[in-house]
C-alpha positions in Angstrom: 6.0 -37.8 -12.1 8.9 -40.3 -12.0 11.2 -40.8 -9.0 14.4 -38.5 -9.4 12.7 -36.2 -11.9 12.9 -32.5 -10.9 10.0 -30.2 -10.7 9.8 -27.3 -13.2 10.5 -24.1 -11.3 7.7 -21.6 -11.0 8.1 -18.8 -13.5 10.4 -16.1 -12.4 7.6 -13.4 -12.8 5.6 -15.1 -10.0 6.4 -13.4 -6.8 5.8 -14.6 -3.3 2.7 -13.1 -1.6 4.8 -10.7 0.5 6.9 -9.5 -2.5 3.8 -9.1 -4.5 1.9 -7.2 -2.0 4.7 -4.8 -1.2 5.2 -4.1 -4.9 1.4 -3.7 -5.4 1.2 -1.2 -2.4 4.2 0.8 -3.8 2.6 1.0 -7.2 -0.7 2.2 -5.6 1.3 4.9 -3.8 3.4 5.9 -6.9 0.4 6.1 -9.4 -2.2 8.7 -9.4 -5.9 8.6 -10.1 -5.3 9.6 -13.7 -4.0 6.0 -14.3 -7.4 4.7 -13.5 -10.5 4.3 -15.9 -12.2 7.7 -15.3 -15.7 7.6 -16.6 -17.9 10.6 -17.8 -20.0 11.7 -14.8 -23.4 12.9 -15.0 -23.5 16.3 -13.2 -26.8 17.7 -11.8 -27.6 20.8 -9.8 -28.7 20.3 -6.0 -32.5 21.3 -6.9 -32.6 18.7 -9.7 -35.7 16.4 -9.3 -35.1 12.8 -8.5 -37.1 11.5 -11.4 -34.8 13.5 -13.9 -31.8 12.2 -12.0 -32.9 8.6 -12.3 -33.7 9.0 -15.9 -30.3 10.3 -16.6 -28.7 7.4 -14.6 -30.7 4.8 -16.6 -30.0 6.4 -20.0 -26.2 6.5 -19.3 -26.1 3.1 -17.4 -24.5 4.8 -14.3 -25.0 4.1 -10.7 -25.1 7.7 -9.7 -25.2 11.4 -10.6 -22.8 14.0 -9.1 -24.3 17.1 -7.5 -22.3 20.1 -8.4 -22.2 23.7 -7.5 -22.1 26.8 -9.8 -18.2 26.3 -10.1 -18.8 22.7 -11.2 -17.3 21.3 -8.0 -18.8 18.2 -6.5 -20.9 18.7 -3.4 -22.4 15.2 -3.3 -23.7 12.2 -5.2 -27.2 10.8 -5.7 -26.8 7.0 -6.1 -28.8 3.9 -6.4 -28.7 3.6 -2.7 -30.1 7.0 -2.4 -33.1 5.9 -4.5 -33.7 3.0 -2.2 -33.7 5.3 0.9 -36.0 7.6 -0.8 -38.4 4.8 -1.7 -38.3 3.4 1.8 -39.2 6.9 3.2 -42.2 7.2 0.8 -40.8 10.5 -0.8 -42.1 11.6 -4.2 -40.0 11.4 -7.2 -41.5 14.4 -8.7 -41.3 16.7 -5.7 -38.0 15.7 -4.0 -34.5 17.2 -5.1 -31.4 15.0 -5.3 -29.7 17.0 -2.4 -32.3 15.8 -0.1 -31.1 12.2 -0.4 -27.4 12.8 -1.3 -25.1 9.8 -0.4 -23.5 10.1 2.9 -20.4 8.2 1.6 -19.5 11.0 -0.9 -15.7 11.3 -1.7 -14.2 13.8 -4.0 -10.3 13.7 -4.8 -8.1 15.6 -7.1 -6.8 13.6 -10.1 -3.2 14.0 -8.7 -4.2 11.9 -5.6 -2.3 8.6 -5.3 -4.5 5.5 -6.0 -3.6 4.2 -2.5 -5.9 6.9 -0.9 -8.7 5.8 -3.2 -8.0 2.1 -2.3 -8.0 2.9 1.5 -11.3 4.7 1.2 -12.9 1.9 -0.6 -11.7 -0.7 1.9 -12.2 1.2 5.2 -15.4 3.4 4.4 -17.1 1.3 1.8 -16.9 4.1 -0.7 -18.2 2.8 -4.1 -17.9 5.9 -6.3 -15.1 8.7 -6.3 -15.6 12.0 -7.8 -12.3 13.0 -9.6 -11.5 16.6 -9.8 -8.9 18.8 -11.5 -6.5 20.8 -9.5 -9.1 23.7 -9.3 -11.7 21.4 -7.9 -13.8 21.1 -10.9 -15.5 17.6 -11.8 -13.4 15.6 -14.3 -15.3 12.3 -14.0 -15.9 9.2 -11.8 -13.9 6.3 -10.7 -14.1 4.0 -7.8 -14.3 0.2 -7.1 -14.5 -0.7 -10.8 -11.8 1.7 -11.9 -9.5 0.2 -9.4 -10.5 -3.5 -10.3 -9.8 -2.7 -14.0 -6.4 -1.2 -13.0 -5.4 -4.2 -10.8 -6.5 -6.8 -13.4 -4.5 -4.7 -16.2 -1.4 -4.0 -14.2 -1.2 -7.2 -12.3 -2.7 -9.8 -14.6 -0.2 -12.5 -13.7 -0.8 -12.1 -10.0 -4.5 -11.9 -10.3 -4.7 -15.1 -12.2 -3.0 -17.1 -9.6 -4.3 -15.6 -6.3 -6.4 -17.9 -4.0 -10.0 -17.1 -3.4 -10.9 -16.1 0.1 -12.6 -13.6 2.4 -9.8 -11.2 2.7 -7.9 -9.3 0.0 -4.7 -11.1 -0.7 -2.6 -8.0 0.2 -4.1 -7.9 3.7 -3.9 -11.6 4.4 -1.2 -12.6 6.9 0.3 -16.0 7.3 2.4 -17.3 10.3 3.0 -16.1 13.7 
């Protein structure tokens, strides 16, 4: 750059971190779960044997199955982590039901719930999968970390492309005193 030459201004759409984080949080509060990618879930009954659940997970390339009751309401999930716990305890794949090793981080939310609630659960409780239900409590599908990541990259492509890498999510990082 030559002396006296002005620097091109940053594009107008690029917001400061504070403005961007505030708008991002507002969008998460305003949008409901139906704005996220909701994947078809594999629904199983509580007494489904683990081997059958694992076969379904593999065939559909999903990390969990949703345990549902007779009204098709989610009562738990059996995930890849459940499989690890089952194997560590030496349980039989052919004699153990999915309900015996249901994931303790199970979360089910109505489709009308703000995305911010799902975001908070993922951040604070380490929830990976979220069962999405209709207003009657019947299973609609699954979302979670992947659905939110896709939402963020689609809706905030400009901001995502220019964020620094770090250990904390950019909306939680604070600078200054």
